[in-house]
N, C-alpha and C positions, 0 to 999 in steps of 0.2 A: 320753104316754109315751115316743113315738119321740124327740122333743127331749131328753128326760131320757137315754136310753140314750147319743146320740149326744154330749151334752156331757159324761158321765160317763166316756165312752172319751177324750175329749180331755184332762180333767181328770188321768187317769192318765198319760196321756204326760207331762203338765205337771209331776207330783208324784211319779212313780215309785212311786205307791201308797204313800208314806209320810206323814208329818203335812204340812201346808200350810201356805204364806204365805197369810194371810187376805187382805191387799187385794188379790193378785194374782187368787185366786178371785173378789172382788168385781168385779172389772176383768173377768174373764174374763165371769164370767155375765151382767154387764151387756150386754156386747158382744152376746153369744151371744144372750140374749133379743131384742135388737132385731131380730137378722137371722132367727131362727125363730117368733117370736110375732108375732100381730097385737095381741092384746091378752089379758089373762090375768084368771080369776076366782080368787080364794084363800080359805081357810079363814075369813076374816071376813067373806064374802060382797060384799065390795067389788072394783070394776074396776080393777086396774092399767092404765094407759093410755099411760103414757110413763115415758121415763128420761131422768133429767137429769145433765148434767157440767157442771162448774166448771172454765172455760176463763181460765189463768194466765200474765201476762206480768210480768215483773220483772226489775230490775237494780240492784243497790248496796245491800243488805241480805241479811241471814239473815231469817227470816219462818217463822212459823206461823199457819195459817188454819183459824179453827175456825168451824163451822157448827152454829147451836143448841147450841152449848157442846161439839162434838165435833171434835177434831181430825182435818182431814181431808188435810192438808198440811204438811209439816215442812222448809225450804229451811236448807241448812247451806251455802251457797256465795252470793258477792255478784255473780257472774258472770250474765249475760243469760240469761234462760229462759223458753221458752214450753212449757207445758204442759196437759194436758185430764184430767180425772180422773171418773170416777163418784161422785155423793153421793146418790143417791135414798135412801139408806138413813139420813141425816141431816135429811131433811126433812119438815115437817110442812104441812097444809093452814092456810092463813090467814098470819099474820104470821110470818116466819122473822129470825133475825138473823145477819149474817157479822162476823166481828171478825178482825184481823188484827193479830197482835203482831210488831213488824218491829225491826230493830237495824241501822240503817246505820253500819257500819264507817270511820270516818274517821282510825284510827291505833290503836298499840297502846303501852302503858303499858312504858318501857324498865326498869322496877324490879321490877312485878309481872308483867308479861307479860299482862294483862287488856285486853281488847279496850275502844278508845275509841268510845262511841257517840255521834252529833250528828247535825246537821241536813247534809246531803250533796246537792249541786248535781244528782249524776249519777243519784240514786235515782227509780223510779219504780215502782209496782204497779197494774197493769190487770187486773182482774176481773169476768167476764162468765159470766152462766148461760145454758146450751142446754138447749131442751127437745126431745127427740126422739119423736113420735106413734108407737109401736109400729105402729099401724094404717095408716097413712097414709105413713108416712117422712117427714111433713112436720118443720119445725124453726123453733122459734122462739128468740129470744136478745136478752138485754138486758145491758148493761153495767151492774154494781152500783157498782163502786168503780173509778175512775181518777184515781190520786193522786200528786202527785209536791210538790216544796218550791218554794216560792216564796221564793227566798234574800233579796231587796230585804226582806220583809216578815219574812222568818224563821217563817215558818207554813207548814201544810200546805196543799195546794189541791187543787182539782179540775178538769179541764179537758174542754172540750165534745167535745175532738178528739183520738186517740190514732193516732199513725203516720200522720196528715194526714187521716182519716176519721171522721166526726161519729158521736162513740157514740150507739147507741140505748137510752134509759132503760126503755122499756117495750115489752110484746107482748102478743100476746093473753090469754095464761096467767099472765104475768110483772109485776109492778108493783114498780118500785123506788122508795123515798122519796129524797128530794132531800136531806135533812139527812146532813151525815156526822160523827160525832162521835169526838171526838180526846181520848186521854189523854196526858200527857206523862210518866208513870210507869207501867212496866210491867215483866214479865219474860219472856224469850224461853226457852222451856223444849224442849230435845230430849233425844233417847235416849243421847247420849254424853258431854255435859260438864254442869257446872253451872251454873244459871240464869245469864243476860247479862242487864242492863239493855236496855228496850227501851221503845218509845212503841207507842200502839195506837190504830188507826181502826175503826170498826164503823158499819154501818149496817143498814136493815131493808129486807124485801122481802116483795113478798106473792103466794101462789100458789094457784090455784084447783082444783090436783089432790088427790086423797086419799092418804094415805100412813097406813100402821100407826103406833102411838104408841111413842114410845120404851119401854124396859122400865124404866126409871129414873125415869119421871114421878113415880110416886107413891113415891119411896124417900124415904129418911132424908135431911134436911140435915147437911151433913159442915161442920164449922169445924177450922180448923189448930188444934193444940195438941199437947203432947208424948205424952199419950195416944192421939191418934189415931196418931201416928207409930208407936207402940207395937203397936196394933191392927192397922196396915197390914203391920208387919213380920211379925205372925204369919200375915195372910191370904196375903203372897207365899209364906212358907214353907209353909203347906198348900197351896196352889195349887203349888207346884212338887214337893212331894211326890207329890201326886196325877197329875201327869205321872211322875216320875221310878218311880213304883210301877206304870206303867201300868193307873192305876186308871180305865178308859174309863167307868163309871158316875157317878163321881165328878166327873170331868172334865165330863161331859154336863150333869149340875147345875150347874156353876159357868157352861157356854158355852150352856145348852138356849133360855134366855129371848131371848138377844141373836139367837142364830142364827134362832130364829122370827120375830124383827122383821125380821132382813134377808132372810131367805129370801121374806116375804111382800112387802116393797117389793121384790124383783126379780122378782116374779110367779109364784114359787113358793108352793108349798101349805104354809107354814109351816114347822115344824121337819122333819117328814117329807121333804117336799119339798127342804129343803137338805141334810139328810144324803144322800138320793137321787142328788143331783147334783154331790157331791164324794167324793175318793178320799181316805178316812182310814182308816187301817189300826187298828182298834178294839184290836187284840190286841198293838199295839207305838207306843203315840202318844209314846213318849218319844224316837223318832227321827224328826228332822226329815226329812231327806234322806240320800242315800249319803254317808258319810262325816263326816258332822256329829254330832258326838256331843252329849248335854246336859252343859252345863258346872255345875259347884259352884255354887251359889247364895250370892253375897254381898251380905250387907246391912250397912251402916255401923252401928256400936254406938252410936256417937253421936249424937243426934238433929240435932246442929247440922251434921254432914255427910250428914244422910239428907233428899235433896231429895224432896218431894212437892208434886206439882201437882193442884189441885182445879179441877175443870171441868166442864161439863153443868149450869151455872147452881147449882154448889154439890151435884151429886149426885152426880159422879163423881171417884175418885181416882187418881191414878196415881204411881209411884215414876221419878224420874229421876237417873242415867242407869239405864235398864231391867235389873233384874238375872235377867231369865230369857233365856238365850241357849245358842245351840250352837256349837261349836267345832270347826273341820276342822283337820288336821294342820299346815297354814299359818299357822294364829291366826286366820284368818278365820271369819265365821260368822253366818247369822242372830239376831234379838232377837225375842222377842215384846213387844209394847209394848201391855199390857191396861191397862185402866181398870175399876176394881171400882165397885158401888155395894152399899149396904146397905137391904134390903126391910125391909119395915116388922115382919117377924118377927126383925129382926136378922141376917139370914143374907148373907154377902157373896157377890156374884155378879160376873160379867165382865161390864160394860154397853157397851164399846166397845173398840174395837182401833185405837189410835193409830198 
């Protein structure tokens, strides 16, 4: 209880008591748990013993990274980048998979203004998984993907070294398969533009730790069609009105299953533990932060201009560019990048925040 109260105090400072940035909350809770907890039991009766972080080094391409179909990172610059992000809520015990959809920029079409995507000598992406034990603070690390282009052969390759250091492909809790899967045709989705041509690389890895089941595992399969786009248009309109009308109970119905799973994955006691650990103004959920007003929902009327991405092994669907946003006086503002799933009863709920 002492931990939750302390965490809540810090979160209030971070969010000013208003609606929160979900990914920042996940990052903060993950770090805080590692500092304050040795390990934790939850409503599932399982022991959460470690936190997992994805370490990324990249250059030369726009990219999105998906863990088990959940988008965890979206990079919209080709400049050199190194980052680390918490991903415990995207993992499962046993076999997991990672997919990187990447667009190496080699030029721009003078007529259309579209990016030209192709093989690029300066491109690389190095991704590794770090496990931090809550009790001992011990760390395990394994490199999952270390890819670049062999320009002579015109194909993607993996190296045994990165920055002159030999990569470790396995550890006590992490086992990485050797085979790298490649697709020459894919799409890069982000929250601000139409889909861009891309390539895809993926690999499987195995974990021994326990994680709560994804809320959308038993959801209905989703197939792209005009009727799906019409249905998703209605879902976004309903979700938007829920926020705009400050309907907290309906909002919780949308978000509750996901928050239960994420809270458990972070060592909290499900939904109650998660809600006790965040600063959410239940009486005014339409206010994101001081000065940021909920913008009008704008969805394309034409299905041809309505860009929908299906993720989560065919169970999650999201609209891009993201239509739910807040705007400040200078035109800037945060975006809420939610992905929905359709449960067996036919009800749409939020299954991930991209």
